[in-house]
ROBA-985968 format. One record per residue (C-alpha): residue number from 0; residue in one letter; z negated, x negated, y negated. Coordinates in Angstrom, 1 decimal. Layout:
BEGIN
VEXVO     k   r        w        u        v
VEXVO   NUM   A        Z        X        Y
...
END
This chain:
BEGIN
VEXVO     k   r        w        u        v
VEXVO     0   X     18.7    -19.3    -21.2
VEXVO     1   X     17.1    -17.5    -18.2
VEXVO     2   X     14.0    -15.4    -18.7
VEXVO     3   X     10.8    -17.0    -17.3
VEXVO     4   X      8.7    -15.1    -14.8
VEXVO     5   X      5.3    -16.3    -13.6
VEXVO     6   X      4.2    -15.4    -10.0
VEXVO     7   X      0.5    -15.3     -9.5
VEXVO     8   X     -0.6    -16.4     -6.0
VEXVO     9   X      1.1    -18.1     -3.0
VEXVO    10   X      0.7    -14.9     -0.9
VEXVO    11   X      3.3    -13.1      1.2
VEXVO    12   X      4.1    -10.8     -1.7
VEXVO    13   X      4.1    -13.7     -4.2
VEXVO    14   X      6.5    -15.7     -2.1
VEXVO    15   X      8.8    -12.7     -1.6
VEXVO    16   X      8.7    -11.8     -5.3
VEXVO    17   X      9.6    -15.4     -6.2
VEXVO    18   X     12.6    -15.5     -3.9
VEXVO    19   X     13.8    -12.1     -5.1
VEXVO    20   X     13.4    -13.1     -8.8
VEXVO    21   X     15.6    -16.2     -8.2
VEXVO    22   X     18.4    -13.9     -6.9
VEXVO    23   X     18.2    -12.0    -10.2
VEXVO    24   X     18.6    -15.1    -12.3
VEXVO    25   X     15.0    -15.6    -13.5
VEXVO    26   X     13.5    -19.0    -14.1
VEXVO    27   X     10.7    -18.7    -11.6
VEXVO    28   X      7.2    -20.3    -11.8
VEXVO    29   X      4.5    -19.8     -9.2
VEXVO    30   X      0.9    -20.7     -9.8
VEXVO    31   X     -1.9    -20.7     -7.2
VEXVO    32   X     -5.6    -21.4     -8.0
VEXVO    33   X     -6.4    -22.7     -4.5
VEXVO    34   X     -6.1    -26.4     -3.9
VEXVO    35   X     -5.5    -26.1     -0.2
VEXVO    36   X     -2.1    -24.5      0.4
VEXVO    37   X      0.7    -24.4      3.0
VEXVO    38   X      2.8    -27.3      1.9
VEXVO    39   X      5.8    -26.2      4.0
VEXVO    40   X      5.8    -22.9      1.9
VEXVO    41   X      5.6    -24.9     -1.3
VEXVO    42   X      8.5    -27.2     -0.2
VEXVO    43   X     10.7    -24.3      0.8
VEXVO    44   X     10.2    -22.6     -2.6
VEXVO    45   X     10.7    -25.8     -4.5
VEXVO    46   X     14.0    -26.5     -2.6
VEXVO    47   X     15.1    -23.0     -3.7
VEXVO    48   X     14.4    -23.8     -7.3
VEXVO    49   X     10.9    -22.3     -7.8
VEXVO    50   X      8.5    -24.4     -9.9
VEXVO    51   X      5.1    -24.4     -8.0
VEXVO    52   X      1.7    -25.6     -9.0
VEXVO    53   X     -1.6    -25.2     -7.1
VEXVO    54   X     -5.3    -26.1     -7.6
VEXVO    55   X     -5.3    -24.7    -11.2
VEXVO    56   X     -3.3    -22.6    -13.7
VEXVO    57   X     -1.8    -24.9    -16.3
VEXVO    58   X     -0.8    -23.9    -19.9
VEXVO    59   X      2.7    -25.3    -19.2
VEXVO    60   X      3.3    -22.6    -16.5
VEXVO    61   X      1.9    -19.8    -18.7
VEXVO    62   X      3.7    -20.6    -22.0
VEXVO    63   X      6.9    -18.7    -22.6
VEXVO    64   X      6.4    -16.3    -19.7
VEXVO    65   X      8.3    -13.0    -20.2
VEXVO    66   X      6.1    -11.2    -17.6
VEXVO    67   X      3.9    -12.0    -14.6
VEXVO    68   X      3.9    -10.6    -11.1
VEXVO    69   X      0.5    -10.6     -9.4
VEXVO    70   X     -0.6    -10.8     -5.8
VEXVO    71   X     -2.9     -7.9     -4.8
VEXVO    72   X     -6.0    -10.0     -4.2
VEXVO    73   X     -6.4    -11.3     -7.7
VEXVO    74   X     -8.9     -9.2     -9.6
VEXVO    75   X     -8.3     -8.1    -13.2
VEXVO    76   X    -11.5     -9.9    -14.4
VEXVO    77   X    -10.1    -13.3    -13.1
VEXVO    78   X     -9.5    -16.1    -15.5
VEXVO    79   X     -5.7    -16.1    -15.2
VEXVO    80   X     -5.6    -12.4    -16.1
VEXVO    81   X     -7.7    -13.0    -19.2
VEXVO    82   X     -5.5    -15.9    -20.3
VEXVO    83   X     -2.3    -13.8    -19.8
VEXVO    84   X     -3.8    -10.8    -21.5
VEXVO    85   X     -4.8    -13.0    -24.5
VEXVO    86   X     -1.2    -13.9    -24.9
VEXVO    87   X      0.0    -10.3    -24.4
VEXVO    88   X      1.9    -11.2    -21.3
VEXVO    89   X      2.6     -8.1    -19.2
VEXVO    90   X      1.2     -8.3    -15.6
VEXVO    91   X      2.8     -6.1    -12.9
VEXVO    92   X      2.4     -5.8     -9.2
VEXVO    93   X      5.1     -6.9     -6.7
VEXVO    94   X      5.5     -3.1     -5.9
VEXVO    95   X      6.4     -2.4     -9.5
VEXVO    96   X      8.9     -5.3     -9.6
VEXVO    97   X     10.5     -4.0     -6.4
VEXVO    98   X     10.7     -0.4     -7.8
VEXVO    99   X     12.3     -1.6    -11.0
VEXVO   100   X     15.1     -3.3     -9.0
VEXVO   101   X     16.1     -0.7     -6.5
VEXVO   102   X     17.4      2.9     -6.3
VEXVO   103   X     16.0      3.4     -2.8
VEXVO   104   X     13.3      6.2     -3.0
VEXVO   105   X      9.7      5.3     -2.1
VEXVO   106   X      7.3      7.4      0.0
VEXVO   107   X      3.9      6.1     -1.2
VEXVO   108   X      0.8      6.5      0.9
VEXVO   109   X     -2.7      5.6     -0.4
VEXVO   110   X     -6.3      6.4      0.5
VEXVO   111   X     -9.5      4.6      1.3
VEXVO   112   X     -9.0      5.0      5.0
VEXVO   113   X     -6.1      6.1      7.2
VEXVO   114   X     -3.3      4.8      5.0
VEXVO   115   X     -2.0      2.1      7.4
VEXVO   116   X     -1.8      4.5     10.4
VEXVO   117   X     -0.2      7.1      8.3
VEXVO   118   X      2.3      4.7      6.8
VEXVO   119   X      3.3      3.4     10.3
VEXVO   120   X      3.5      7.0     11.6
VEXVO   121   X      5.7      8.3      8.7
VEXVO   122   X      8.1      5.4      9.2
VEXVO   123   X      8.2      6.1     13.0
VEXVO   124   X      8.9      9.8     12.6
VEXVO   125   X     11.6      9.3      9.9
VEXVO   126   X     13.3      6.5     12.0
VEXVO   127   X     14.8      9.2     14.2
VEXVO   128   X     17.1     10.2     11.4
VEXVO   129   X     16.7      7.7      8.6
VEXVO   130   X     16.3      4.0      7.9
VEXVO   131   X     12.8      4.0      6.5
VEXVO   132   X     10.9      0.8      7.1
VEXVO   133   X      7.2      0.2      6.2
VEXVO   134   X      6.3     -2.1      3.3
VEXVO   135   X      3.5     -2.9      0.8
VEXVO   136   X     -0.1     -3.3      1.8
VEXVO   137   X      0.8     -3.1      5.5
VEXVO   138   X      2.1     -6.7      5.3
VEXVO   139   X      5.8     -6.4      4.4
VEXVO   140   X      6.6     -7.1      0.7
VEXVO   141   X      8.9     -4.4     -0.7
VEXVO   142   X     10.9     -7.1     -2.5
VEXVO   143   X     11.9     -8.4      0.9
VEXVO   144   X     13.7     -5.1      1.7
VEXVO   145   X     15.4     -4.0     -1.5
VEXVO   146   X     18.6     -6.0     -1.0
VEXVO   147   X     19.3     -4.0      2.2
VEXVO   148   X     20.5     -0.4      2.5
VEXVO   149   X     17.7      1.9      3.4
VEXVO   150   X     17.2      5.7      3.0
VEXVO   151   X     13.5      5.4      2.1
VEXVO   152   X     10.9      2.7      1.8
VEXVO   153   X      7.6      3.9      3.3
VEXVO   154   X      5.0      2.1      1.1
VEXVO   155   X      1.3      1.6      1.8
VEXVO   156   X      0.0      1.1     -1.7
VEXVO   157   X     -3.6     -0.2     -2.3
VEXVO   158   X     -5.6      0.6     -5.4
VEXVO   159   X     -5.0     -3.1     -6.5
VEXVO   160   X     -1.2     -2.6     -6.3
VEXVO   161   X     -1.3      0.9     -7.9
VEXVO   162   X     -3.4     -0.4    -10.9
VEXVO   163   X     -0.7     -2.9    -11.8
VEXVO   164   X      2.1     -0.3    -12.0
VEXVO   165   X      3.3      1.7    -15.1
VEXVO   166   X      6.8      2.8    -14.2
VEXVO   167   X      6.6      3.1    -10.4
VEXVO   168   X      7.5      6.7     -9.3
VEXVO   169   X      7.5      7.8     -5.7
VEXVO   170   X      9.6     10.6     -4.3
VEXVO   171   X      6.6     11.7     -2.3
VEXVO   172   X      3.1     10.4     -2.8
VEXVO   173   X      0.3     11.0     -0.2
VEXVO   174   X     -3.4     10.5     -0.7
VEXVO   175   X     -5.3     10.5      2.6
VEXVO   176   X     -8.9     10.6      1.3
VEXVO   177   X    -11.2      9.0     -1.3
VEXVO   178   X    -14.5      7.3     -0.5
VEXVO   179   X    -16.4      4.4     -2.2
VEXVO   180   X    -14.7      0.9     -1.7
VEXVO   181   X    -13.6     -2.1     -3.7
VEXVO   182   X    -16.1     -1.1     -6.4
VEXVO   183   X    -16.7     -4.7     -7.5
VEXVO   184   X    -13.0     -5.4     -7.9
VEXVO   185   X    -12.3     -2.4    -10.1
VEXVO   186   X    -15.6     -2.5    -12.0
VEXVO   187   X    -16.9      0.9    -10.9
VEXVO   188   X    -16.1      4.0     -8.7
VEXVO   189   X    -14.3      5.9    -11.4
VEXVO   190   X    -12.0      3.0    -12.1
VEXVO   191   X    -11.2      2.8     -8.4
VEXVO   192   X    -10.2      6.5     -8.4
VEXVO   193   X     -8.2      6.1    -11.6
VEXVO   194   X     -6.2      3.2    -10.1
VEXVO   195   X     -5.1      5.4     -7.2
VEXVO   196   X     -4.6      8.5     -9.3
VEXVO   197   X     -2.1      6.7    -11.6
VEXVO   198   X      0.8      7.2     -9.2
VEXVO   199   X      0.2     11.0     -9.1
VEXVO   200   X      0.1     11.6    -12.8
VEXVO   201   X      2.7     11.5    -15.7
VEXVO   202   X      4.6      9.4    -16.4
VEXVO   203   X      4.5      8.3    -12.7
VEXVO   204   X      4.2     11.6    -11.0
VEXVO   205   X      6.1     12.0     -7.7
VEXVO   206   X      8.4     14.9     -6.8
VEXVO   207   X      5.8     16.0     -4.3
VEXVO   208   X      2.0     15.2     -4.0
VEXVO   209   X      0.5     15.5     -0.5
VEXVO   210   X     -3.3     15.8     -0.7
VEXVO   211   X     -6.3     16.3      1.6
VEXVO   212   X     -7.6     19.9      1.4
VEXVO   213   X    -11.0     18.8      2.9
VEXVO   214   X    -11.7     16.1      0.3
VEXVO   215   X    -13.5     17.8     -2.6
VEXVO   216   X    -12.6     15.1     -5.1
VEXVO   217   X     -8.9     15.4     -4.2
VEXVO   218   X     -9.0     19.1     -4.2
VEXVO   219   X    -10.3     19.1     -7.8
VEXVO   220   X     -7.8     16.4     -8.7
VEXVO   221   X     -4.9     18.5     -7.3
VEXVO   222   X     -5.2     20.7    -10.4
VEXVO   223   X     -3.7     17.8    -12.4
VEXVO   224   X     -0.8     17.3    -10.1
VEXVO   225   X      2.6     19.1     -9.7
VEXVO   226   X      4.2     20.3     -6.4
VEXVO   227   X      1.1     19.8     -4.3
VEXVO   228   X      1.2     20.4     -0.5
VEXVO   229   X     -2.2     20.2      1.2
VEXVO   230   X     -2.9     18.9      4.7
VEXVO   231   X     -5.8     20.4      6.7
VEXVO   232   X     -5.1     23.7      5.0
VEXVO   233   X     -3.7     26.5      7.3
VEXVO   234   X     -1.3     27.9      4.7
VEXVO   235   X      0.4     24.5      4.2
VEXVO   236   X     -0.3     22.3      7.2
VEXVO   237   X     -3.4     22.7      9.4
VEXVO   238   X     -4.8     23.2     12.8
VEXVO   239   X     -4.8     26.6     14.5
VEXVO   240   X     -5.1     27.6     18.2
VEXVO   241   X     -5.4     23.9     19.2
VEXVO   242   X     -2.1     23.0     17.6
VEXVO   243   X     -0.9     21.7     14.2
VEXVO   244   X      1.2     24.1     12.2
VEXVO   245   X      3.4     23.6      9.2
VEXVO   246   X      4.1     26.7      7.0
VEXVO   247   X      3.3     29.0     10.0
VEXVO   248   X      5.5     27.1     12.5
VEXVO   249   X      3.8     25.3     15.4
VEXVO   250   X      4.8     21.6     15.4
VEXVO   251   X      2.7     20.0     18.1
VEXVO   252   X     -0.3     20.8     20.3
VEXVO   253   X     -3.4     18.6     19.9
VEXVO   254   X     -3.2     17.6     23.6
VEXVO   255   X      0.2     16.2     23.0
VEXVO   256   X     -1.0     14.0     20.0
VEXVO   257   X     -1.3     10.3     21.0
VEXVO   258   X     -4.1      9.6     18.5
VEXVO   259   X     -7.7     10.8     18.9
VEXVO   260   X    -10.1     12.2     16.4
VEXVO   261   X     -9.8     14.7     13.5
VEXVO   262   X     -8.9     11.9     11.0
VEXVO   263   X     -5.9     11.1     13.1
VEXVO   264   X     -4.9     14.7     13.2
VEXVO   265   X     -5.0     14.5      9.4
VEXVO   266   X     -2.7     11.4      9.5
VEXVO   267   X     -0.3     13.4     11.8
VEXVO   268   X     -0.3     16.3      9.3
VEXVO   269   X      0.7     13.9      6.5
VEXVO   270   X      3.5     12.7      8.7
VEXVO   271   X      4.7     16.2      9.4
VEXVO   272   X      4.6     17.3      5.8
VEXVO   273   X      6.6     14.3      4.6
VEXVO   274   X      9.1     14.6      7.5
VEXVO   275   X      9.7     18.3      6.6
VEXVO   276   X     10.1     17.5      2.9
VEXVO   277   X     13.0     15.1      3.7
VEXVO   278   X     14.6     17.6      6.0
VEXVO   279   X     13.7     16.8      9.6
VEXVO   280   X     13.5     19.5     12.2
VEXVO   281   X     10.5     20.4     14.3
VEXVO   282   X     11.7     19.1     17.7
VEXVO   283   X     12.5     15.6     16.3
VEXVO   284   X      9.2     15.4     14.5
VEXVO   285   X      7.3     16.4     17.7
VEXVO   286   X      9.2     13.9     19.8
VEXVO   287   X      8.5     11.1     17.4
VEXVO   288   X      4.8     11.9     17.1
VEXVO   289   X      4.5     11.8     20.9
VEXVO   290   X      6.1      8.4     21.1
VEXVO   291   X      4.0      6.8     18.4
VEXVO   292   X      1.4      4.2     19.2
VEXVO   293   X     -1.5      3.5     16.8
VEXVO   294   X     -1.4      0.2     14.8
VEXVO   295   X     -3.7     -2.6     16.0
VEXVO   296   X     -7.4     -2.6     15.1
VEXVO   297   X     -7.5      1.1     14.1
VEXVO   298   X     -9.4      3.0     16.8
VEXVO   299   X     -7.1      1.2     19.3
VEXVO   300   X     -7.7      1.9     22.9
VEXVO   301   X     -7.9     -1.5     24.6
VEXVO   302   X     -8.6     -0.7     28.2
VEXVO   303   X    -10.6      1.3     30.7
VEXVO   304   X    -12.8     -0.6     33.2
VEXVO   305   X    -15.4      0.7     35.7
VEXVO   306   X    -15.5      4.0     33.8
VEXVO   307   X    -16.0      2.4     30.4
VEXVO   308   X    -13.3      2.9     27.7
VEXVO   309   X    -13.1      0.2     25.0
VEXVO   310   X    -11.9      0.9     21.5
VEXVO   311   X    -11.1     -1.8     18.8
VEXVO   312   X    -11.7     -0.4     15.3
VEXVO   313   X    -12.1     -3.7     13.6
VEXVO   314   X    -10.2     -2.4     10.5
VEXVO   315   X    -13.3     -0.3      9.8
VEXVO   316   X    -14.6     -2.6      7.1
VEXVO   317   X    -16.7      0.0      5.3
VEXVO   318   X    -19.2      2.6      6.5
VEXVO   319   X    -16.8      5.5      5.6
VEXVO   320   X    -14.2      4.1      8.0
VEXVO   321   X    -16.7      3.7     10.8
VEXVO   322   X    -17.9      7.3     10.3
VEXVO   323   X    -14.4      8.5     11.0
VEXVO   324   X    -14.3      6.5     14.3
VEXVO   325   X    -17.9      7.5     15.3
VEXVO   326   X    -17.2     11.2     14.6
VEXVO   327   X    -14.2     11.0     17.0
VEXVO   328   X    -16.5     11.0     20.0
VEXVO   329   X    -18.5     14.1     21.1
VEXVO   330   X    -20.7     14.5     24.1
VEXVO   331   X    -20.1     11.0     25.5
VEXVO   332   X    -22.4      8.0     25.8
VEXVO   333   X    -21.2      5.6     23.0
VEXVO   334   X    -22.4      2.0     22.6
VEXVO   335   X    -21.4      1.0     19.0
VEXVO   336   X    -21.0     -2.6     17.8
VEXVO   337   X    -21.8     -2.8     14.1
VEXVO   338   X    -22.2     -5.6     11.5
VEXVO   339   X    -20.6     -8.5      9.7
VEXVO   340   X    -20.6     -9.3      6.0
VEXVO   341   X    -22.3     -6.5      4.2
VEXVO   342   X    -20.6     -4.6      1.4
VEXVO   343   X    -24.0     -3.2      0.3
VEXVO   344   X    -22.7      0.4      0.3
VEXVO   345   X    -24.9      3.3      1.1
VEXVO   346   X    -25.5      3.7      4.8
VEXVO   347   X    -27.2      7.2      4.9
VEXVO   348   X    -24.1      9.2      6.0
VEXVO   349   X    -23.2      6.6      8.7
VEXVO   350   X    -26.7      6.7     10.0
VEXVO   351   X    -26.4     10.5     10.3
VEXVO   352   X    -23.2     10.2     12.2
VEXVO   353   X    -24.7      7.6     14.5
VEXVO   354   X    -27.7     10.0     15.2
VEXVO   355   X    -25.2     12.7     16.3
VEXVO   356   X    -22.7     10.7     18.3
VEXVO   357   X    -24.1      7.3     19.4
VEXVO   358   X    -26.6      6.4     22.1
VEXVO   359   X    -26.9      2.6     21.4
VEXVO   360   X    -26.2      0.4     18.4
VEXVO   361   X    -25.6     -3.3     18.9
VEXVO   362   X    -25.9     -5.3     15.6
VEXVO   363   X    -24.2     -8.6     14.8
VEXVO   364   X    -23.6    -10.7     11.7
VEXVO   365   X    -25.2    -11.0      8.3
VEXVO   366   X    -25.7     -7.3      7.8
VEXVO   367   X    -27.9     -6.9     10.9
VEXVO   368   X    -31.2     -6.8      9.1
VEXVO   369   X    -30.2     -4.2      6.5
VEXVO   370   X    -28.4     -2.0      9.0
VEXVO   371   X    -31.4     -2.1     11.4
VEXVO   372   X    -33.8     -1.1      8.5
VEXVO   373   X    -31.5      1.8      7.4
VEXVO   374   X    -31.0      3.0     11.0
VEXVO   375   X    -34.8      3.1     11.6
VEXVO   376   X    -35.4      4.7      8.3
VEXVO   377   X    -33.0      7.5      9.3
VEXVO   378   X    -34.6      8.0     12.7
VEXVO   379   X    -32.4      5.9     15.0
VEXVO   380   X    -34.2      3.3     17.0
VEXVO   381   X    -32.1      2.4     20.1
VEXVO   382   X    -30.9     -0.8     18.5
VEXVO   383   X    -30.1     -4.2     20.1
VEXVO   384   X    -29.4     -7.3     18.0
VEXVO   385   X    -27.0    -10.0     19.4
VEXVO   386   X    -25.9    -13.4     18.0
VEXVO   387   X    -22.2    -13.1     18.8
VEXVO   388   X    -19.5    -10.5     19.3
VEXVO   389   X    -19.1    -11.6     22.9
VEXVO   390   X    -22.8    -11.3     23.7
VEXVO   391   X    -22.8     -7.8     22.1
VEXVO   392   X    -19.8     -6.8     24.4
VEXVO   393   X    -21.6     -8.2     27.5
VEXVO   394   X    -24.8     -6.3     26.6
VEXVO   395   X    -22.9     -3.1     25.9
VEXVO   396   X    -21.2     -3.3     29.3
VEXVO   397   X    -24.6     -3.8     31.0
VEXVO   398   X    -25.6     -0.4     29.6
VEXVO   399   X    -22.7      1.3     31.4
VEXVO   400   X    -21.8      3.7     28.6
VEXVO   401   X    -18.7      5.9     28.6
VEXVO   402   X    -17.4      4.2     25.5
VEXVO   403   X    -17.8      0.7     23.9
VEXVO   404   X    -16.7      1.0     20.3
VEXVO   405   X    -16.2     -1.9     17.9
VEXVO   406   X    -16.3     -0.3     14.4
VEXVO   407   X    -18.2     -2.8     12.3
VEXVO   408   X    -18.5     -1.0      8.8
VEXVO   409   X    -18.4     -4.5      7.3
VEXVO   410   X    -16.1     -7.3      6.3
VEXVO   411   X    -15.5    -10.0      8.9
VEXVO   412   X    -15.8    -13.2      6.9
VEXVO   413   X    -19.3    -14.2      8.1
VEXVO   414   X    -18.0    -14.8     11.6
VEXVO   415   X    -14.2    -14.4     11.6
VEXVO   416   X    -11.1    -15.3      9.4
VEXVO   417   X    -10.2    -11.6      9.0
VEXVO   418   X    -10.6     -8.2     10.5
VEXVO   419   X     -7.5     -8.9     12.6
VEXVO   420   X     -9.1    -12.1     14.0
VEXVO   421   X    -12.3    -10.1     14.8
VEXVO   422   X    -10.2     -7.4     16.6
VEXVO   423   X     -8.2    -10.0     18.6
VEXVO   424   X    -11.4    -11.7     19.7
VEXVO   425   X    -12.8     -8.3     20.8
VEXVO   426   X     -9.6     -7.5     22.7
VEXVO   427   X     -9.2    -10.9     24.4
VEXVO   428   X    -12.8    -10.9     25.6
VEXVO   429   X    -12.7     -7.3     26.8
VEXVO   430   X     -9.3     -7.9     28.6
VEXVO   431   X    -10.7    -11.1     30.2
VEXVO   432   X    -13.5     -9.1     32.0
VEXVO   433   X    -13.1     -8.4     35.7
END
């Protein structure tokens, strides 16, 4: 009789894991707590042989399960986790399931901010010489790729996914930075750190650990890791004479880099280190960096119009991410659009950055009151409140700044379906202007 596996959640990764598990001969059950689901997806899975339920988690689906594969969005404190834990049923991430079923080496990239851009960049650089597609938190489930022949899988791994691994072992693991986020989900900042740290420590330690030399928490953590290579450190990979060097060799000048801001130079350094570790030569690395284009919604240049440059940084869903964008602009008149659903994180550092780099702040969404209060408390008063994103854009244009930057420092769910939706609305409206 086939072993029974339970998939938690009708998500992209859940559907992919269910389909892959079928090919391995498992008896596959999928349970989804939401009552409103995509019935076409349900029908497709059922026709393949997956048993699907939605609207609740029944005992019938849980009983006799050998192990469960969870979708990243389901928190450990959820009812389904508690019920499975009570029955000692092992819960793993789809990342772990993929790893256990392939010999293709993983290059894992994690961090509070910058991991999506870095993942896309690493894949792009490596594609000159290798088959190295992106997967994981970037939107492509790794189980959808492991039946094909690839040299590497370049994995964006979130803290949610990392927490649900025990055996996953990357060839190279890169940690871009660490700042407060997802604290509610993990039940505290230290738990959030530990979730990411797992993939760098025994028994999961990678062959190489790529860490941020400018992040004090990661610098301290590096003492626990083996084979560490730092980025933003001149002896390993850093900036000197307006160029990025690796082990003393110039790779690319900053003027040739297609991405703006120091945080993006750090992302490029990560890409260079990883490419060198897998044997690429300098000219190929440089060529690939030059031809790279930033992923959508991450300090994405939308257009220039009448002397104003518009940037879409909708992916900045926390203050730390917005600080990175704000700090990318020096000596120019910036109109910053902030706000959305508040994550109630500390705003002091963001207010300091705004004081240094921003002329006008336009506030929208549920967070507007608290953001205004904090900005004023920190000495910034050039604040305009608007009811919609569109009216904020119009008002920003009327100020005739050098830059209009959408970098909300908030979740999008008060006004939009997702940060992607928010970014698309921003881009469409900006591009519609004459």
